[in-house]
N, C-alpha and C positions, 0 to 999 in steps of 0.2 A: 881650168884648173880645179883640180879635184884631190882629195885626201887620196894616198896609195899606202894601202894596208894590207897586211895578211888578211885573206879572207878564211876566216875561223870555219864557218857554217860549210864551206866547200871542202876546206881539208877534211874537216872531220868526216863528211860524207865520203870523200876519196879513200882515205884512210881505212875506213869500213868495208868499203867495196873491193879494196886492193885486197886486206887481208882476208874476206872470205873466199878471193880467186885463188889466193896462194895456198890457203888451207885446202881446198878444193883439188887443187894440181896435186899436193903432196899425197892425198889420200888414193888418187887415181894412178898416178906415176909408180908409187909404191904398193901397189895393190893392196891398198889397207882397207878399201871399201869399194865396191860396184858403182857405177855410174848412177844407178836407179837409187842407191841408198845414199850416195853423195846428194843427189837431188833432194831427197827426204831430209838429210840432216841440213841443209841449207835453208829449206821451207820452215825448219823448227827454229833456227837461228833468226830468219826472220819476223818470227813472231815476238823474239826478244827484241831485235833492234828497232822495228818500226814503233812500239811504245817508248821506247827510250830517245828516239828521234823526236817524236811529237812532244814530249816531255821536256826537251831542251828546246825546241820552237816556243812552247807554252811558257817557260822560264824565261827566257831570252826577251820575249815581248809583255809579258805579264806578271809572272811571280815575283820577279827580282823586287818590284816598288811595293808589293804588300808587306805589312809590320812585321811578320814572321823572318822574312828575307833581310829587311832593313836592320833588323835587329842582330843579324850575324854580319853586319856589315864589314865589322874589323876583321874576323877571321878569313872572310871569304873575299875581301876587298870589292864589295858592291859598292858601284857609286851612289851618291845621294840623287833622290828623285827631284829633278827641274823640269819636269814636262810642262808645257803649255805657254801660256801666253803670260808675259810680264810689261807692266807700262810703268813709265817714269819720266824721266827730264836726264838732258846731255848738256852739262855746260863744258863749253872751249875755252880752254885758256886764254886767249885773245880778247875776253872782255865782251865777246857778242853776245846777243840775247839767248837766254835758256831756252832750247827747244825741247817739246815732246818728243819722248823715245820709246819704241816698244820692240822688245826681242820676243820671237817665237821658238821654243825647243822642241824639235823631235828626239826623243831620247828611247833607246831598249837599253838591255843590259851590257851590249857591246858597242853600240854605237852613240855618238852624239852628233846632231845637226843644228846649227842656228840660223836663222833668219832675222835681221833687224830692219827696223824703218823708221825713218824719220822726215821731216818735213822738206829735205832735199835730196834724200836717195834711198836707196836700198842696199843692204850687204848680205851675202851669204857666207858660209863657214867653209874654211878650206882645211884646217889642221883645227881639232878641239879635242880638249882634254881636260882632265882634272887633276889638280893639285892639293896636297894635303899638309897639315902641319906634321910636326915630327911624330906627335901622339896620337894622331888623325882624328881630332875632334873637331876641326874646322877645314873647309875646302872653299879652295878658288877655281872657277873654271876660267880656263883659259883657251883662247882662240884665234888664229889667224884667219881673217877674212878678206873677201874680194868685194869693193865698194862701187856702185854705178850711181851718176847723179841722174836725176830726174830728166827728161827730154826738155822740159820747160826751162831747167836751168843751165843748159849748156853754153848761152852765150857770158853767163856771169862768170863761170869757172873755165879754166883753162883745160883741165883735166877731167874727161868725162868718167873714166875708170881709176882706179888707186888702191891700194891695200892698207891693212892696218891691222892692230894688234890690240886685243882686250884683254884684261883679267878681272874678273868680278868675285869680289870675296862674298861668299854665300852665309846670310845670318837665317839659319834654316829653324832656328826656335823662336824666332818672331813670328807676330801673327799681322797680317799675312808675311811670308817668305821674303826676304829683302836681298837682292844681288847689290853690289856697291863696289866700283874700282874704278881704276883708269884705264885709259886708251890713248893712240897715237897712231897716225897715218903716214903715208909716204907721198901726200899730196904734193904735185909738181908746182903748180900755184904759190901754195904757202903751206910747209908741213905743218898739221894739227895735231892739238893733244887736249886731252881734258879730263873730265870724269863722268861717270854715269851712275844713276842710282835709280832702281826697279823695285816695285813690288810685283809680287804673285798674283793675276788676276783670276785666270779659270785652266782648264784643261783645253779648252775652245779655242783653235785657231782660226784665227780671220784673214791672215795673210796681205794685211793692209795696217795704215797707221790708224786710222779714223781720228 
């Protein structure tokens, strides 16, 4: 299972190409310009579109998390930057031992993907997004995820795969930044819930608990 969202990048490219085709056909059908002239016009437009496309790709992957763009967050609805590895603890409401817990976030301006790692398993986000307070001065990362129990734990737990939902409040003015909030699952053996607290470690992703 994966997130099903509008592919903005492909849509922008398709609209641009379709617009150029319509523009060319109108010029030719109504004899506004000859084929050779249309080709020259399209080449000139290409010189404009290509840099714009490159700027979009660069903005989506890099520019959005710079101080300049983050300063325009409220105006442009730019998400907070939470890229990287976060380490901390997970505490189950059933009173069991506190577990070491890690999430790793891959993020661009338009995408957000979270992997988590614990002593008993691994999970991957399906749907993820940010919610904000009314005045947009605080943020919560909310995500639906699909979890899998480690192979060595199969005999202990009745269900190898399950789903859960997590809501982590971002304390971005702390040093290091902190994510803290509740989670719950639909585990068949016993539905679990509890709390998570994480601190940002680095941009380097290790893809394991350690």
